[in-house]
N, C-alpha and C positions, 0 to 999 in steps of 0.2 A: 468386451462389454459394448454392445451396440454395434453399429456399422462403422468399421474403421478401414473401409476400402480406400485405396489411394488412387486419386484420379490422375489423368495424364498431366494436368497442370501441376499437381502436387509432386509427381515424379520428376518433372522439370525442376521444381524447387529443390528437391532432394539432390538432383544432379549438380545444381549450382553450389549447394552447401558441401557436397562431397568433393567437388572439384576444389573448392576453397580449402578444405581440410588437407587434401593431397598436396596442394601448393604450399601450405604451411609446413607440412612434414618435409617436403623437398627443400624448402627454404631453411628449415632447421638443420638438415643434414649438411647443406652447403656452407652454412654459417658456423657449424660446430667448432671448427678450428679457431674461429675468431672470437668466440663468446667467452667472457669472463663470468665467474659466479657472481650474480647480482644479489644485493642484500634483500630487495623487496620480496622475492620469491623464497629465498633461502631462510629468511627470518621467521616465516610462519609455514612450517611444513604441513602436510596433510594430517599428520598425527596431532600437531598443535591446533589445527582447525577443529578436529574432532573433540579436543579438550577445551575448546572455547566455551566460556561460561555464558549460558542463556537463562532468561528469566520469564519468558512469555508463556511457557507451557504450564508451569507449576507455581508461578508467582514467587519463586525462590531460585537462587543460583543452582544450576546443575550443568553437567557436561552436555554439549550438543549430542554426543554419541549415545547418551543415556536418555534423551528426551523422547517419550513415547507419543510422537505426533508428526504430522507432515510439516516439518519445520525446515525452512531454508534461511540461511543467514547471508546477507550482503554485508561484507566488511567495509570499513572505511577505505581500505586500500583498493578494494574492488571499485568503489565509486571514483576514487582519484584516477585510477588507471583507465577507467572508461571515458573520462573526460566529459561527463554529463554536466549540465548547468542548472538542473532543477530537480526537485524531489520526485515528481512523477517520472522523469526520464531515468532516474536512478532505479526506480522500481521495475523497469524493463529487465533488469539483471536477474530478477527472480523468476525462474521457470514455472512456478506455480501460480503466477498472476496473469490475468489478461489486462493489458495496458494498451489503450487505443487513444491516440491524440485526435481531438475533435477539431480544434482550430488553434489560434495562437496561444490561448491560455486555458482552454477546457480539455479535460481528459475523462474518459470512461475507464474506470479501474475496478476490477472485481476478481474473485476467486470462485472457481467451480460454477460459472454461469451467472445469469441475470445481469449482464453488463449493460449499462446505459448511462446517460449523462447525469442522472440523478440516482445512481446506484445506492441501495439502502441495506445491503446485507454484509457489509464489511466494516469492521471496527478499526479505527486508526488512532494511534496515540503518538505523541511526541513527548518523550521524557515523562510519561505517566499522565499527561494531559490529553483528555479525549477531544479530538478536533471534529466535533459532531455538531451538526445543526439540527435542532428539533423541527425546522421548517419542512425537511423531507427525509430525515433520518439518514443523511449522508454527509458528504464532504464537499465543500467548495475548494477545489484544488488550487484555484488562483490565489487563495488567501493563506496557503500553507507553505512555509519555506523556513529554512535555517541556513547557516553557513555550512555548506557541504563538507568542507575540510574539518569541521568539528564533529562530524558524525563518527561515532565509534563503530556502530553496526545497526543494521535494520533487520529485525527478526520478523519473518513472514510465515505465519501459520495458515495453511489452507485447511479448512474444516472448522467446525464450531469451537468456540472458546467461551460460551456463555456462562458456564459454571463459575469461572473466575472473573470474567470481564463483563458479563451482563448482556442484556438485550442488545441486538444488532450485531453481535459477534456470531452470525449465523453461518456464513460460508468462509470466514477467515478473520485474522487479526494481523494488522501491520503495526509493529512497535518500533519507532525510531528512537534510538538511544544515543545521546551525545556524550562526548568524552568529559571527564572531570576537568575542572579548571587547572588542576595541578599538571595535567598532561599537555597543556597548550600554553605554557609560558613562552614569552618572547613575542616577536612581531611577525605577522604575515600580511603580505599585500599581493594582490593579483589583479590583472586587467586583461580583458579579452575583447576581441571584435571579430565579426564575421559577416557574411552576406545576409544573414537572417536575424542576428541578435548581437548585442553588445552588453558588457557588464564590467563592474569594478567591485572589489571587496577588500576589506582590511580587518585585521583582528590584532589585539594586543593582550597578552596575558602576563600577570605579575603576582607577586606575593602580597598578601594583605592580612595583617593581624592574625598570624598563626594559620592562615589558610591561603587560598589562591583565588584570583578573580580574572575573568577575561571579559573584554568588551569587543563588539564587532559592529560593522555597518556594511551594507551592500546595496547596490542599485543595478538595475538592468532594464533594457528595453528590447522588445521582440517585435519584428515587423509583421505587417499584414500577411495572412495566408492568401491563397488564390483558389479559384474554382477550376473545374476541368476545362472550361473554355478560356482560361487565362485571365479572367476578370478578377480584380482585387476584392477581397472580403474585408469589410471595415471592422477589424478586430485587433489593431495594433495595441500593444500592452506595455505599460511602464510601471515599475514598482521599485520602492525603496523600503529597506528594513534595517533595524538596528536592535541590539540586545546585549544581554550580559549573562554570565553565570559565575556564581561564587560557591566554593566548597570549603567548609571548615569541619574537619573530623567527621561527625555524624550528621551535619546540617548542610543542606543545599538551598540556595536562593537563586532564582533565575527569572528572566522576563524578556519580552520582545515587544516592539511596536512596529507597525508597517502602514504604508499608504500606497495606493496604486490607482491607475486609471486605465480603462479599456475603451477603445473606440467602438461605437455602434453606429448603425446606418442613419438613425434619426434621433432627435430629441436630446442630443448632447451625450457626452461620454459617461460611461459607467464609472462610479467611484467606489473604492473599497478601502477600509481602514480598520484598525483595531490594535489591541494590545493585550498582554497577559502577564500575570505575575504568579509564580509558583514557589512554594516552600515545602521542603521535605526533611523530616527528622527521623533518624534511625538510632535506636538504642537496643543493642543486642538483636533479638528476634522480633522486636516491635518496630513498626514503621507507621508514621502518621504523615499524611500529605494533604495540602490544601492549595487551591488555586482560584484565581479570579480571571475571567476572560471576557473581553468586550469586542464585539465585531459590529461593523456598520457597512451596509451595502446599499447603494442608491442606483437604481436602474431607471433613468428618466423615461416616462411614458409607460412604465410597467408597475413597479413598486419600490419601496425603500424599507429596509429592516434595521432595527437596532436590537441587539441581543446582548444581555448581560448574564453571565453564568458564574455561580459560585459553587465549588465542589470541595467536599472534605471526605477523606476516607482513612481508615486505619486497618492494619492487618498484623497478626501475631502468629507465630508458630511455636510449637513445643513438642517435646518427645513424650508422647503419652505412655508408651512402653518402649523397651529397647528395639522393637520392630515396627513401631508406629510413629509417623510424623504427622501431626495435625496442624493445618494452616486454616485460620479463620479470620473473619473481619467483617466490616460493613462500611457503608458510606451513605452520604446524603448529597444530593445535587438540587440546586434551585436555579431556574432560568426565567428571566423576565424578557419576554419577546414582544416588541411593538412593531407593527407594520403600517406604513403609509400606503394605502390602497389607491389604485387607479379606478377609473370608471369601468374598465373592461374586466378587471381581475381584483378579487378581494379575499383577504383572510378575515373571517368573522367569528368571534370578535377580533378587532384589529390589535388589541393588546391582551396578553394573558400571562399568567404565572404558572409555570410547569414545575413539578416536583417529582423527584425519584428518590426512593430509599431502598437499601438492599442490605442483606446479611448473607454470608456464605461460609461454608466449611468444607474442607477437603481432608481426607484421611489417606495417607500413603502407607500401605502395609507391606512389609517385606515378608514374602512367603519362602523362606529359605534364602539361599545365597543367589539364586538365579531368577526368581519370580518376584514381581512387584504388582500389587493390585492398588489402584487409586479410585476411591469413591468420593463423590462430592455433589453438592447442590447449592444453588443460589436461589434466594427468594427476593424478587425485585418488584417493587410496586411503582406504578405510574398513574397519572391522573385520568387516563382514558380507560384502562382495562383492569385496574386494581393490581393484585399480586399475581406474578407469573412465577412458575416453578421451573428451574433450569438444571436438571440433573445430568450427571455423566458417570460413566464407569470405564476405566482403562486397565488393561492387563498387559504387562510387559514381561518378556522372557529373554534373558541375556545368557545364551549358552556359553559364551566366553567374552573376553574383553573386546573382540573385534566385531561382534554381531549383535543385533537387537531385532527381535520380532515383537510386534505389538498389535493390539486390537482395541477398538473403542466403540461405545454406543452413547449417543448424546441426544439431548433435546434442547433446541434453541428457538428463540422467537425474535421476530422483528416487530417491536412495539409500534403502535400508531404514531404518526407524526401530525403536524398541523396540516400538511397537504392532504392527508387522508380524512381528517375530520372537518377542517375549517375552511376549505377552499371553495369559493363561490364565483360564478361568472354569469352575468355581469355583477357589478357591486350592489345593485339594487334589484328587488324583485320586479317582474317575474324572472326567476333564475333558470338558466339553461343547465348549469352545473350547481347542484345544491348540496355540496359537501358530502360527508359520509357519516351520518349520525350514528350508524350502527357498526362502523368499521371496527374490527377486532384485530388482535395480533396475528401475524402470519407465523406459521409453525413449521419447523424442520426437524425431522427425526433422522439421524445420520448414523450409519454404520461404516467403520473403517477397519482396514487391516494393512499393516505396513512392515517393511523390512529395511534395515539400514546396516551397511557393512563398511568397515574401515580396515584397509590393508596398508602395506608400506607405501605403495605408489598409487593406489586407486581407492576411491571411496564412492559409494553410491547409495541411493535411497529409492524405494518403489512403494507406492501407496495405491490401494484400490479402495473405492468408496461407493456407497449407495445412499442416496438422500431421498426421503419421502417428504413432499411438501403439501401442506394443507392451508386453506384459508388465504390463498394469495390474492392480491388486489385485482379486482375486476371493475368494469364500468357497467352499471345496471340502469335500466329504465325505471323511473318512479313517477308515474303520471306523465306530465308534460316535460319533466326535467330528467336529468340523469344524476345518479349518485355513485359514490365509490363504495364497492362492496367486497366480499371475500369469497367469490364463487369460482375461483380458479384453483386447480390442484394438479398434482403430477409427481414425477420422480426424475432424478438424474443419477447417472452412474458414470464412472470413468476411472482412468489410471493416470497418475502423476509419477514421473521418474526423472531423476537427475543424477549426475555423477561428475567426478573430477579425476583426472589422470595427470600425475606428475611425470610427463614424458621424458624430461631431463632436468638437471638441476636448474637450468635457466628457462625452462619452458613448461607451462601448465596449460592443459586443455580442460574445459568444462562444457557440459551440455545438458539439455533437458528436453522433455517432451510432455505434452498434455493431450489426452484423449477424453472427450466429453460427449456423452449421449444423453440428451434431455428430452423428456416428453411431458408436455403440459396440456391440460384440457379443462373445459368448463363443466361445472356440475349441472345436472338437470335443472331446468328452470332459469338458468342464466340467460340474459339478453345480450351479453358480450359475444363478440365473434372473432376477436383477434388476440392471440396470445403473444404477439410480437412486442406489445408494450412491456412485457415482463423482462425483456432483455434480448440482446442480439450477440450471439456467441459463435466462435468457430468450433468445429468438431475436432480440429487438430491444430496444434502449434508446436514448433520446435525451435531450439536455439543452440548455437555452437559458439564458444568463446575461446580465443587463444591469447594467452599472456606470455610474452616473449621478451627476455632481457638480452640486449645486444652488447657488444663491446663498447667501451668508452662511455659508460653510463647512459646508454640509450635504451629505450623501451618501445615495444610495439604491441598494441592491443587491437585485436580484430574480433568483431562479433557479428555473426549472421543469424538472422531470425526469419522463420517462415510462419505466417499466420494464415490459416485456412479461410475460406470464403465465409462471410457473414450472410445469413439467409434472408432476413427481412427487417429493414430494407437491405437489398443485396449490396454487399461490398466485395469486390473481387479479392481473391487471395493475393498475397504479395510476399516477396522476399526482399529483405532490406539488409544491407551490410554497412556497419559502422566501423570506423578505425580511428586509432589515436597513435600518433608518433610523439614521443617526448625525449628531450635531450637535457640531461642534468649538466648544464654548462659548468657550474661550480656548485659547491655544497649548498650555497644559499640561493642559487638561481636556476630555474627550470623554464625551458621553452617547450611548448607543445602545440600540435596541430591536430584538430579533431575533424573528421569528416563523417557526416550522417547521410544515409541513403546514397552510398558511394557510387553504385551502379544504376541508380534509378533517378531520373530527373524529378519525379514527384509521383505520389500515389495517395489515394484516400484510405483512411483507416476506420471511419465511422460516419454514419449519417445517410440521409436520403440523397440521391444523385443530384437533384435540382439545387440544393442549398449547401451541400457539404463542402468543406475545405479539402484541398489536397496538400499533403506535407511535402515540401520541396527539399531538394538536396541542400545540405548546409555545410559550410566550412567555418571553423572557428579557431583563431590563433590566440593562445593565452601565454602570458608572462607571469610567472609565480616567483615571488621573492620572499625568502624567509631567513634573515641573518642569524 
């Protein structure tokens, strides 16, 4: 699909990764006589991973091996062994995501293209709470965090999920799921320090009135990044967060509060703060969930925002016939958004109330013992474009217990945000940018085919996709001003693949690859001339990860990743190697050392050459105590 020729630079990257793989194999052979069977890898075999229960594909529990979608699962053990210190860094473990760090606190994260700092085609949830800002239909990654030790798994779907999850689930869904409070009884404390960041965290779990509760707190600081010439970028970041989760039989109650500050060049530091409270009730096949979310962001000299969101949803499933399982539900979300504008930039009106309502239904039909057809649609209304229809059809064939072949056709939309309709510059007329009064939803029509296999010592997944895009955002002339319009279109196609090999009882290898070929153009009559604003994506990216258990309760994790060149603005291709060594000194005490960019002093990952940050080599020593 498209041009997948490998350049000399890419061959060099392959050489480095291949050399690393050979070195690991040699190391394993030499150490084989010294290795004892370690619990971390033995406790969850590849077969058990295939039987892992996931919920993001069908909004019900099903085996990973049976899920008809391009779904990758990052387990809590994966996160711990990688030694990452933030949620965006944990997402690098998913081979079907593009993750580029912009500076000390900002990331560009997407699936299947359109990656930029205000990416708007990826839906992200934490325990069912949508971490979405209606300001630009995306995620402020500096405001999203949780105690990483409490994460059970992160389910990453590449491809549309709009039928069940709604608008904005255009190119993917990230669902972060934390462990029940009953699984985190006892005390955990950890502290770490390195040349680029420092952090502390603590959690305590206990029984409470027939259920269980945990409370946690964490704080960290991350140093300034630097530019190519070595000058410091004013982006130092400090953040604190605390929260709780309680579970009683069928009821869950949880919440978080956070506060942070980020240095900027002038006008004082950026401040962020917020909190959320979520409740979820399950009774048989009925689930009702509601949450309240408050976020505040103040960027002196630019704007300040106060956003209050209330969301309630319900879903129910029933066996319509012996061969049909129907899942249906609906929801309502209300957000009050108030912006304090500056003279240079304004959202007009500065305060507005946004409402979304939706109903959905999905019918899973067993066609004999090996075939399954899933038909569904969601009807979602918003204040800008009215009701959007989001249908999908999936067909799965399971010839035996070890193999799954599936195909899907879906329609998804990215609904307008305040940036698309309400952004003006300057704040008073005459305007240079006069909003987007006629901006409509961006549309994606996606076709996928995939194959997943699970054997005794190896598992793998391959997905091919073709996406047709209509009404993408463009910048158009309107008299003496410019407005935001929908005169860009195009298509994208590619292949995603990943797999895991249990090389030995104490050694596991996993890897993945992504090939993307995207072609965008403007419709006749458009005055826009640059498609670069839609996103900046590599044509190829690869990763290889080795998880190795040594004698004496020692563990070694190594991950190499190669990311191809970004075209506009140009960012050179790079290869990065991260490693973590951990020693379980006693049952309750672990020491670990994590190295990022082990063989590279620094490299850029995103942005224009004149202003972008370069990500430096980092070392981080952590002490983890859990009596």
